[in-house]
Structure formats: structure tokens, C-alpha cells
N, C-alpha and C positions, 0 to 999 in steps of 0.2 A: 511495501509489499505486505500481504496479509495472509500468509499460509499458516494460520494458527493450527488448523487440524493436523497438518503434516508436522508442524513443529512440536506438537504434543508427543509425537513418537520420539523426537530428539530429547525432550525433557525426560521421558522415561528411561532413555539410555544414558542420561547424565551429561549430554553434550551441551545443553544450554540451560540457563536458569531464568525462570519467570517468577518474580517475587511479588505477591500481592500485598497491598498495604491497606488496612482498613481505615485508619485515621491518620492523615498526614500531620494534622495539628498536634495530636497527642504525641506522635513519634518525635516531632521536631522540638516540641517544648521540653521533652524528656532528654533529648540528646541534640545539642547544637551542632554536632558533627555528622548529622544525618542529612543527606540531600535526597529529596523525593522527586522522582520522575513520574509524570503523568503521561500516559501513552494510550494508543489504541491497543487492541488485544494481541498484536503480533510482534511486540518488542521481544527481542531475544539476543543474548550474548553468551559466549562461552564462559563457563564459571571461572576458569583460570585468568581470562582477560579481565573480567570484572574485579576479581580479587586483586589483581595487579594494580588496577586503578585505586582501589580502596587502600591498599598498602602504601602506595606512593603519595596519595593525596591526603590520607587521614580521614576521609569521609566514608561513612557507611551508606550504601545506596538502597533505597526502598523504591519499589515500582508499584504504581497504581494503574492497573489496566481498566480502561473505561469504554469498552465496546468497539464498534467499527469506527473508523477514522471520522466519518461525518458526525456521528453521535458524540464522539469524544471532543471534537472541536466545538460543537454547539454547547456542550456542557461547560467546557472551559471558558467560553465567552460569558455564559450566564453567571459563573462563579469568579470572574476576574477580580472583583474587589476583595474577595477572601478566597484565594486560590487553594486548590487541593494539594499543590506541591510547589516546587521551585522551577522545574524545567518541563516544558511540554514537547514531546516528540510525536511526529506523525501528521502534522498539517502539510498537505501537498499543494501543488500548484493549482489544483482545481478549487481549493478553499482558502488559499493564502490571503486573498484580499479581504475576506470576511474576518479573519483573525486580526489582520493589521488595521482595518478600518474600525474595529471595536476595541483597539488598544490592548490587545491580549498580551503583548510582549514589551519589554523594556530593552533599550539598545545595549548590545555587547558584541564587540568584534572578537570572536574566538581566535585563540592562537592556532595558526595553521590555515587561516582563511585565505591567505595569499596563494596557497597551493590548490585551492578549489578550482576546478576547470571552469572557465568563463561562462559556458553555456548553462551552468547550474546556479550561478549567483543570482540573487534577487534582492530587492529593496535598496539598491544603490549604496550610498555611503551611510545610510541610517543604521544598518546592521542589526535590525530587529530580529532577524532569523538567520540561522546557520544551515546551509545545505548539508544533508547527511547522506542521502542515497538517491538512486534513480532506477527506473525500470519501466517496462512497457505493459500496459493493460491491453490484453488481446483475447480474442476468442480462442479457446482450446477445444480440441476435438478428440474423441475416442477412436483411436486407430482401428481397434477390433470391430467396432460397430460398422464403420464405413467399409472395411474390408469384407465383412460378412454380408453386407447389403449391396456390395459391388457398386458403391456410390462414391464419387470423388468428394473429398472434403471441401467445404467452402474456402475460397481464397480471399474474398473481399466483403466489405459491408453489403454491397449490392447482392451478392450471392445469398446472403442470409434471408432475404425476402423472397427467394425463389420457391416455387411449390415443392421442389425436391427436398427442402429442409423444413417443411411444415411440422410444427410441434416438436422440434428438436432442440431449440435454444432455451437456455435459462440464463437470466441476467439479474443484476442487483438493482434495487430501487435507487434511482438517481437522487432522490431527496434525502436518503439516509446512509448511503454507501459511497465511498470514494471511488471504487472501481466502477460502480454503476454510473456515477457522475462522469467519470473519465470516458466511459463508453458513449454516453450521450454527447459529450464534447467532441469526441472523435467523429461521430456521425455528423455533427454540425460543421466540423472542419471539412469533412468529405463532401457534404451536400449543400452547404451554404446556410445562411441565416434563416432562410425560409424553407429550403428544400428538405431539411432534416425532419420537419413535421410530417410531410408526405411519406418520407421513408419509414417513420415510426408507425404510421397508419398501416403501411404494408406489413411491417413486422408483427403488429398486433393481429392483423387478419391472418397472418401466417402462424399464429399460435405461440408467440413468444411468452415465456413464463417469467414473472417478476417476483423475486423474494427480497427479504429485507437487507441481507448482507452477504458478504463473500462466503463465510463458513456454510451458511445454509445452501447457497447456490452450488458450492463444491460438493456438498453431500447429495445434491440432486443430479450430479454429473456421473454418468455411467462409467466414464473412463478413469475416475480417480479411485484410489484405494478405499477412501472413506465412502465414496458413492456406491461402490460395490457392496460394502457392509450395510449401508443404509437402504439399499434397493433403488438407488438412483437410476432413472431411466431416460435422462436427457443426454445425448451424446455431444452436445455443444454447450459450452459454458463461458461466460465472461470471466476471465481470470488473468494470468500473467504469462509473459513469455518465459519466465523462469520456473513456472510450475512443472513442466516436464522433467527438468533436472531433479526437482524435489521428489517427484514420484520415483525416480530411479534410486536416488541416494537413500531414501527411507524405506525402500522395499525390503522385505524380510530376506529375499534372495535377489541380488542385483541383476536385472535383466540386461541383455546386450544392447537393447535399444529402449527408448522411452515408450511407454504404452499410450502416451498422449502426444498430440502434435499441436502446432500453433498456426493459425490462419493469419499470416503476417500482414495481409492487407486490411486487417481490422484493428491495428494497434494504435494506441495513444500514449505518448511519452509522459511519464509521471516522475516528478521529483519531490522528495519529502524533506521537510525542514524541522529543525528544533529551535526553541527559543527560551530565553529567560523570562518567566512569567512576571507580569506586573504585580507588585505587592508580594513577591516571593519572600518567605520568611528566612530563607538562607541563601541570599543572592551570591555570596562568595562561593558556597558549595555548588550552586547552579552554574556559575562561570567555569569552575574547575571541571564540571561534568561536560559542558559544551566543548571545552578544550579537548577532553578525552575523545569525544565523538569524531574529531578530525585527525586523531593520531593514526599512524600507519597500522599500529597494532589493532585498533578497532576496525578501521576501514577494511583491512584484509580478513578480519575475522567475520565480518558482517555478511558477506554473500552466502555462505553455507548455513547461516542461522536464520536470516530474514529473506533470503533469496532475492536480493537486490544487488545492484552494481555500486561500487564505490564512486565518489565524486572527486576524490583527491588525486591529483596528478601522480602517476607512478605506482599507485596501489595495484597489487596483483589481483587478477580475476581467476578463480578456480577453473581448471580444465574441464570440469563437469559442465560448466555453463556453455562453453563453446561446443562440447561434444554432444550434449543432449538437448540444447535449446538456446540458441544464440539470441542476442538482442536484435530487435527489428532494425533493418537498415534504413527504412524510410517510414518511420512512424508519423502519424498525424500529430501536429502540435498546434498550440494556440497561444497568442500573446497574452500575458497576464492582464493587461488593461482591457482586452476584449472579453476575457473570462469575467472580470469584475463587472463590466458594463452589462453583460447579458445573462450571467449564470442564474440569478434568482428568477428572472422572468422565464427563462428557458425551462427551469425545473418546474415552475408553476404550470407552464403550458404542457410539458411532458406528463406531469401528474394527471392533469385533466384529460389529456389525450389517451394515455395508456392505462391508467388505473381506474377510470370511471366508465 
């Protein structure tokens, strides 16, 4: 989940901590008890939960945020021989094969892996990655816009290509953004290996706007708090099913209902993983941190910080999630081997079709 803009509010309130690290090598050579996490921009954890880990483990955690998930994964692959840190968090099922095929991670079976729900496990017995969270990439809509224009919000992928929604949708670049790629894969799951291209031709003709990453897209969205501040004028955005609860929770005055809604017929199920980086300078610290990610304490703290669902059996989900924006009941999914076999060519075709 990548609600960085919304989480900035939480940082200001002291609810979460996001610690940037300029040089992992310098930090770790100076202090062998430092473990460095490399992540996309939306890593977040409550201060007291992180401090509890540091106290119990004896390790100090530093975080290096490295852009959108797609960018962060690509950079991690390029630097795998001399990694920026010890653990990488934020590679999801859309990009997992790229990370594994390039030898980004070394095997480690984190403590608590046996409690991870079966549908979120990956990589079989090799244990190169640890499932951490799950969520749904979906189109969100601005309730006020559709109410004022007396227009029914779209419900499905097909609806988005209809003339009624011309020039209303903003999405992320599938080549640089994980939600953008997830939305592309969702359309491929919906329309088939060849049908998705005709679908995107229709979306392009219908005025879809493409931006680099989630944060920029959400600022273009008229229904979001940040979009309102930035003059966003697109009432449809590719975001997450858990974005409406975030809008409610971080509002200055909590509304009775969420100002944004979810088009549940446009959802694609995303799972995020973490792994111990190959050539990590502090592998023992990295292992301890991976263990921490599967503890009940972290798993139950995570939803209201990163707006994702836990993957460990029995971990509680906040009532805000079910009240303001439940998970999709029937999201699109795609087998990892199919993603691996088609992703790069699909992204290449998508780029040629939509951006040129």
C-alpha cells in the first residue's frame, strides 16, 4: 500500500515514524547493531512498536526510502552486489519474479512463517521472501463529483471506457508504479491476453491520464484531501480499497462517511513481501527484523499505518476498514508464473500503446 501523502499527516501527529538514511554503508560500519531497511516510500510503523523491537532485539533500525515500489525494486536489483541495506520491503506479486530471477534475496524462513495464511505464501520451500501484507488495487471515485453531476460511479473495468467517464480517470505508469502495473494486470485478467490491448485503446481514446506514481495520481484526484489542496480535477483514480478509510481517519474532522468510494469491479489483489538482501552487511539483524514483521504486534499495528491487511492468521483488522472500505470480495488475481512470463512484454506493449 502506498498512501504516502496521507501518512505524512500521521507523521506530523507523531503516530508513525519514517526515518530516512543517507548512507547505509557508513551507518553499519559505524554501528554493527544497526539494521537498515530499504523500502518504497510508504513504509510506516508506530513509534512505540518500533522502539519495542529495538529494545528487545538490541538493533537500531534505519530506513532508506527509495521511491515508488517499481523504482525501488529496479534500483535494488541494480545494486544487489553492494546493497544499500539488509532487508528490502515492498516487492509485490506483480514484480516478485523480477526480484527472484535476479538473485535479490538470500533464503531465510522467518519465525512465524507457519502462521502466514496459505494464499499469501510464495516461493515454496526456498523462503527467499516473507509475506508481510495484502490489499486491493482499485479505482476510487469522488462521491461528491458523481452526486453533483447526477452520474452513477463506474462499477467495472468496462465502465471506465464508456463516454460518460471521458477525461475522468487518472492512473499510474505501469512501467514505474506497482499500482499502475497492478491495474494493467487486472485488465489483462479481465479481458484476456490479447483483449486487454483493445481495452486500453478505448481507455486512451476516452482520455485516461497517466502519471509516474501513486502520490502524483492521488494529488490529481479531486476526491482526496491532497487532491483538493493541489487542485486535482480527476474524480477517478487508481488507488486502493483501503484509501477511503485513510481519508476518514486523517481528516481534520472525522466525517460520518468516507468522501471517496471504491469501484469493486476494478480491483486486483496485491501482496507485498520482504526479504533478506543478498550480500547484506548485517544478515543477523536482517533476520531479526523479518521475524519482527510477522509478529502479532507489527501485523496488528500495520493496517492503520500503511493501510493494508495483515497476512498472519488471527491478526485483528481495525473496524475502520470494514466500516469505511472493505476488501474486495472478488478481486482479479493472476498466477505468479503467468505474471513472470508476460509482465515485461505486456508493459512494453502498454507503453507503446498508451504513452506514444
